[in-house]
Every structure is written in structure tokens, then in C-alpha cells.
C-alpha positions, -999 to 999 in steps of 0.1 A, spaced: 274 537 -27 307 523 -16 317 528 20 348 547 31 375 530 50 364 550 81 329 537 78 342 501 73 363 505 105 332 515 125 313 483 116 317 461 146 290 435 140 270 420 112 237 402 115 227 371 97 194 368 79 181 348 109 193 375 134 177 403 113 144 384 111 145 379 149 152 415 155 123 426 132 101 398 145 93 385 110 98 351 94 131 346 75 110 341 44 98 377 47 134 390 47 140 371 14 107 382 0 115 419 8 150 415 -9 133 400 -40 109 429 -41 135 456 -34 120 464 0 132 460 35 166 468 51 196 468 29 215 435 29 251 430 18 264 399 0 295 384 15 303 353 -5 271 333 -7 257 348 25 236 379 30 245 400 61 230 431 75 246 461 93 225 466 125 226 504 123 212 502 88 184 479 99 176 502 128 176 532 105 153 514 81 129 507 110 128 543 120 122 554 84 90 533 82 57 551 88 
């Protein structure tokens, strides 16, 4: 679902794959594996890179049981 301009203005920081893996305390390869499997926190492609919105990563963590 596309973000609204207000939502885009609220994004103050993006995490790299390395930063996301460090936050989740998993290997970077796990992040890539989750993406391939359609699991894990949502990543966003920016050019050739994948970035993560910290709030989305944290929400994903809280949704896990």
C-alpha cells in the first residue's frame, strides 16, 4: 500500500540490512532468507538497496508470538 505524503514526512530514519540484522540480533543472511521466503519485517527497495523503516521493524517484532 502506498504511503501518504504525511507518512513519508514522518520517516526520519531508514535502516540498512546490516543495521536491521544487528537490531534483531540475527545474521544478515537471515534477513535475506526471510525476504526470499516472504517472512520477516517489510523491506523497501531504494535503487539497488533494501532499507527498513525502524517503526515497521519494531511493529513486526511485537507482532511475533
